[in-house]
C-alpha positions in Angstrom: 0.1 -0.3 0.3 1.4 3.9 -0.2 0.5 6.0 1.6 -0.1 10.0 1.1 0.0 12.2 3.7 -0.8 16.3 2.3 0.3 19.0 4.2 0.8 23.1 3.8 -2.3 23.7 3.4 -3.8 27.4 5.3 -5.3 30.7 4.8 -4.4 33.4 2.5 -5.5 36.2 1.1 -6.9 36.7 -2.9 -3.0 37.2 -5.6 -0.8 35.3 -3.0 0.9 32.2 -3.1 1.0 28.7 -1.0 2.2 25.3 -1.9 1.8 22.0 -0.3 3.2 18.9 -0.4 2.6 15.3 -0.4 4.6 12.8 1.3 4.7 9.4 0.2 5.9 6.5 2.1 5.5 2.1 2.0 6.1 1.5 -1.8 8.4 2.9 -4.4 7.4 6.9 -5.4 9.0 6.7 -8.4 6.9 3.9 -9.9 3.4 6.2 -9.3 1.8 9.2 -11.2 0.8 11.4 -9.1 -2.4 13.8 -9.1 -3.8 17.0 -7.2 -7.7 16.7 -6.6 -9.3 19.1 -5.0 -13.2 18.8 -3.2 -15.6 21.6 -1.4 -18.5 20.5 0.2 -21.1 19.4 -1.7 -19.9 19.1 -4.7 -17.1 16.1 -6.3 -14.1 16.3 -6.6 -12.3 18.2 -9.1 -9.2 17.6 -11.2 -6.8 20.2 -10.7 -3.1 18.9 -12.5 -1.1 15.2 -12.7 2.3 14.3 -13.8 3.9 11.5 -15.1 6.5 8.8 -12.9 9.7 11.0 -13.9 8.4 14.3 -13.6 9.1 15.1 -16.9 5.5 16.2 -18.1 2.0 17.4 -16.3 -0.4 18.4 -17.2 -3.7 20.7 -15.9 -7.7 21.8 -15.3 -7.9 25.1 -17.5 -8.7 27.2 -14.6 -5.1 26.4 -12.7 -3.1 26.8 -15.9 -0.2 29.1 -15.6 -1.4 29.9 -11.8 -0.5 26.0 -10.8 2.2 24.1 -11.0 2.8 20.1 -9.8 6.0 19.0 -9.7 8.0 15.4 -8.0 11.6 14.7 -6.0 11.2 11.2 -6.3 14.5 11.2 -4.5 12.5 12.8 -1.3 8.9 11.3 -2.2 7.4 14.1 -2.5 4.9 16.1 -4.5 4.2 19.1 -4.8 1.7 21.9 -6.1 2.7 25.9 -6.4 -0.8 27.8 -6.3 0.1 31.2 -7.4 -2.3 34.5 -8.1 -4.7 32.6 -6.1 -8.3 33.9 -6.0 -11.4 33.0 -3.6 -12.8 30.0 -5.9 -9.6 28.1 -5.0 -10.7 27.7 -1.9 -10.8 24.1 -1.2 -9.3 20.9 0.6 -6.1 19.8 -1.5 -5.8 15.8 -2.2 -3.1 14.2 -4.0 -3.6 11.0 -5.3 -1.2 8.3 -6.9 -2.0 5.9 -9.9 -0.5 3.1 -9.4 -0.1 1.9 -13.4 1.7 5.2 -13.7 -1.2 6.3 -15.9 -1.2 10.3 -15.7 -4.0 11.6 -18.3 -7.3 10.6 -16.3 -9.1 13.5 -14.8 -11.8 11.5 -13.3 -11.4 10.8 -9.2 -12.3 7.0 -9.3 -10.0 5.9 -11.7 -6.9 7.4 -9.1 -5.4 4.7 -6.9 -4.6 5.5 -4.0 -5.7 9.0 -1.6 -4.1 11.0 1.0 -6.6 12.9 4.0 -6.3 16.3 2.0 -5.5 20.0 3.2 -7.6 22.8 3.8 -6.6 25.8 1.6 -8.9 28.6 1.9 -8.5 31.3 -0.2 -10.0 35.3 1.1 -10.9 38.4 -0.6 
């Protein structure tokens, strides 16, 4: 089993930057593709970004493209999501997810195999 733990959420103002991290343990992290999702109460979990095993290719949901950057450091078993120019509508619980087969193109939450517990990001206006 792969365990994922997010950290780094918090309360910021609109226009600020914030980075969140996802630390992995239990399996060889470099064998998994990683994604970040977010969820607000009453809504489905929304895809944000994903990255391939080597960290050489990334994909983004349109509303965050150019503002968010996903990355990973396999030596540290960690993925990062750097969020710039934050907006109130970015407020959500942010989750990292992993795919055991290395697929990183799917945006549906149910297709990802492992999940962290989430970290709250709140952006005030």
